C-alpha positions in Angstrom: 30.8 -10.5 -3.5 27.0 -10.3 -3.1 25.3 -7.8 -5.5 21.8 -6.4 -5.0 19.0 -8.0 -7.1 18.3 -4.5 -8.6 21.9 -4.3 -9.8 21.8 -7.7 -11.5 18.4 -6.8 -13.1 19.7 -3.5 -14.3 22.5 -5.2 -16.1 20.0 -7.4 -17.9 18.0 -4.3 -18.8 20.9 -2.4 -20.2 22.0 -5.4 -22.3 18.4 -5.6 -23.6 18.6 -2.0 -24.6 21.6 -2.9 -26.8 24.6 -1.9 -24.6 27.7 -4.0 -24.8 29.0 -6.0 -21.9 31.9 -3.6 -21.4 29.5 -0.7 -21.4 27.2 -2.3 -18.9 30.1 -3.0 -16.6 31.3 0.6 -16.9 27.9 2.1 -16.2 27.3 -0.1 -13.3 30.9 -0.2 -11.8 30.9 -4.0 -11.9 33.8 -6.1 -13.4 33.3 -7.1 -17.0 33.6 -10.9 -16.2 30.8 -10.5 -13.6 28.5 -8.9 -16.0 29.3 -11.5 -18.7 28.3 -14.2 -16.2 25.0 -12.5 -15.4 24.1 -12.0 -19.1 25.0 -15.8 -19.7 22.5 -16.8 -16.9 25.1 -17.4 -14.1 23.4 -15.0 -11.7 24.0 -15.2 -7.9 22.2 -18.1 -6.1 20.3 -15.8 -4.0 18.9 -14.0 -7.0 17.4 -17.3 -8.2 16.1 -18.2 -4.8 14.5 -15.0 -3.9 13.8 -13.4 -7.2 10.4 -13.7 -8.8 10.3 -14.2 -12.5 8.6 -11.3 -14.2 6.7 -11.9 -17.5 6.2 -8.1 -18.0 9.8 -6.8 -18.1 11.8 -10.2 -18.4 13.8 -9.6 -15.2 13.7 -11.1 -11.7 12.6 -9.3 -8.8 13.3 -9.6 -5.0 10.3 -7.4 -4.0 10.4 -8.4 -0.4 14.1 -7.2 -0.2 13.4 -3.7 -1.6 15.1 -1.0 0.5 13.0 1.1 3.0 13.5 4.0 0.6 11.0 2.3 -1.7 8.1 2.9 0.7 9.0 6.6 0.7 9.0 6.6 -3.1 5.7 4.7 -3.2 4.2 7.6 -1.2 5.6 10.2 -3.5 4.5 8.2 -6.6 0.9 7.9 -5.3 0.9 11.7 -4.6 2.7 13.3 -7.4 4.3 10.6 -9.6 3.4 8.8 -12.8 4.7 6.4 -15.4 4.9 6.9 -19.0 5.7 4.2 -21.6 8.7 4.6 -24.0 10.2 2.5 -26.7 11.5 -1.2 -26.1 9.3 -1.7 -23.1 11.1 1.1 -21.1 9.1 3.3 -18.7 9.9 6.7 -17.2 9.1 7.4 -13.6 8.4 11.1 -13.1 7.7 12.8 -9.8 6.6 16.5 -9.9 8.0 18.8 -7.2 7.6 22.3 -6.0 10.8 24.4 -6.5 10.3 25.9 -3.0 11.3 22.6 -1.4 14.7 21.5 -2.8 15.3 19.1 0.1 12.3 17.1 -1.0 13.7 16.8 -4.5 17.0 15.5 -3.1 15.3 12.9 -1.1 13.4 11.8 -4.0 16.5 11.4 -6.0 18.3 9.5 -3.2 15.2 7.2 -3.0 15.3 6.4 -6.7 19.1 5.7 -6.4 18.5 3.2 -3.5 15.8 1.4 -5.4 17.5 1.4 -8.8 21.2 1.6 -8.2 23.1 2.4 -11.4 20.2 4.0 -13.2 20.7 7.6 -14.5 18.5 10.2 -12.6 17.6 13.4 -14.2 15.6 16.7 -13.7 13.6 18.9 -15.8 13.0 22.4 -14.6 9.9 24.6 -15.2 8.6 27.7 -13.8 7.8 27.1 -10.1 8.1 23.2 -10.3 10.4 20.5 -11.7 10.4 16.8 -12.3 12.8 14.2 -11.0 12.9 11.2 -13.4 14.5 7.9 -14.2 14.0 5.2 -16.9 13.6 1.4 -16.2 11.6 -1.4 -17.7 10.8 -2.5 -14.1 8.9 0.5 -12.9 5.4 -1.0 -13.7 6.5 -4.1 -11.7 7.5 -2.0 -8.7 4.5 0.3 -9.1 1.6 -2.0 -10.2 -0.8 0.9 -9.5 0.2 2.2 -12.9 -2.6 2.2 -15.4 -4.5 4.4 -18.0 -6.1 7.6 -16.8 -5.8 9.5 -13.6 -5.3 7.8 -10.3 -8.6 9.1 -8.8 -10.5 7.7 -11.8 -9.3 4.1 -11.3 -9.0 1.6 -8.5 -5.7 2.0 -6.5 -4.8 -0.9 -4.2 -1.6 -2.1 -2.6 -0.4 -5.5 -3.4 0.3 -8.0 -0.7 4.0 -7.5 -1.0 3.6 -3.8 -0.9 1.5 -4.0 2.3 4.2 -6.1 3.9 6.8 -3.4 3.3 4.5 -0.6 4.4 3.9 -2.5 7.7 7.6 -2.4 8.3 8.0 1.3 7.7 4.5 3.1 7.7 6.4 6.3 8.7 8.1 6.5 5.3 4.8 6.0 3.4 3.2 8.8 5.5 6.2 11.0 4.9 6.1 10.5 1.2 2.4 11.1 1.0 2.5 14.2 3.0 5.4 15.6 1.2 3.6 15.1 -2.2 0.0 15.9 -1.3 0.0 17.3 2.3 1.5 19.9 4.5 2.0 21.0 8.2 0.4 24.4 8.9 -0.8 26.4 11.8 -4.5 25.8 12.7 -5.8 29.0 14.4 -9.0 30.2 16.1 -10.0 32.9 18.5 -7.1 33.2 20.9 -5.3 30.0 20.0 -3.0 28.5 17.4 -1.8 24.9 17.1 0.2 23.0 14.4 -1.8 20.5 12.3 -1.1 18.1 9.4 -3.3 17.5 6.4 -3.4 15.2 3.4 -5.5 16.1 0.4 -6.1 13.6 -2.5 -9.0 13.2 -4.8 -8.6 9.4 -4.7 -10.6 7.7 -2.0 -8.4 4.6 -2.2 -5.1 6.8 -1.8 -6.7 8.5 1.2 -7.5 5.1 2.7 -3.9 4.1 2.2 -2.8 7.2 4.0 -5.3 6.5 6.9 -4.3 2.9 7.1 -0.7 3.8 7.5 -1.6 6.3 10.2 -3.5 3.5 12.0 -0.4 1.5 12.0 1.5 4.4 13.6 -1.4 4.9 16.2 -2.2 8.3 14.8 -5.8 9.6 15.1 -7.2 11.1 12.0 -10.3 13.0 10.9 -11.8 13.9 7.6 -13.2 17.2 6.3 -14.8 18.1 3.1 -14.6 15.6 0.2 -10.7 15.0 -0.1 -8.9 16.1 3.1 -7.6 14.1 6.1 -6.4 15.8 9.2 -4.0 14.8 12.0 -4.6 17.4 14.8 -4.0 16.0 18.3 -1.0 17.5 19.9 0.6 14.1 20.6 0.1 13.0 17.1 1.4 16.1 15.6 4.5 15.7 17.8 5.0 12.1 16.5 4.7 13.3 12.8 7.2 16.0 13.5 9.7 13.3 14.3 9.7 11.9 10.8 7.8 14.5 8.6 8.0 18.1 9.7 7.5 21.2 7.5 8.4 21.0 3.9 11.9 22.1 3.0 
């Protein structure tokens, strides 16, 4: 049986956190003997061939094989996500969400599960908003944009492997960015009303990432004010409606 790289890597993380072989196997739903082999270094051949050794978290990553859901999660992270450091090199990914749109929270949770199968996902509810979160030592490796300070106060650039993933599915990046820091609304004037999309972010680099993804999709965009990007043409709005649509 072939196991995803993320699952093998997760077993190493759990063992590094002090969990026994039996507990790791139970949590991941993998036979104990398989986990024992992984911890002894007998990982799948494909894991060695495709994985990239990581000096930061001690695991191996097959970054090019991350699922499409990663691209959506990247958009949500760039808009409303952050990483915070915890003990033993573990990081917490947090995505802040508006309580008015429960479907977005469900999609974020599904994306985290696709990227980190076997990891526990939780929610913290507040008045009007909530967080979806998950812990892993590998989050800074998957989101190398992490750093001290606010995103708009530091340089935000995609790595080469991230750009390759975005080029495969720019629609998912645009979806994540709009669901986090954008919206679909009715643009009105004297005697007319048309739907329009906007994306608003204080980081010039994140706005550029959004515009580059729009270019990949053939969408025409315009800017207004200091922080806002619009997609307004009827054909372009119709295309965005196919994979974004109103927030729910």
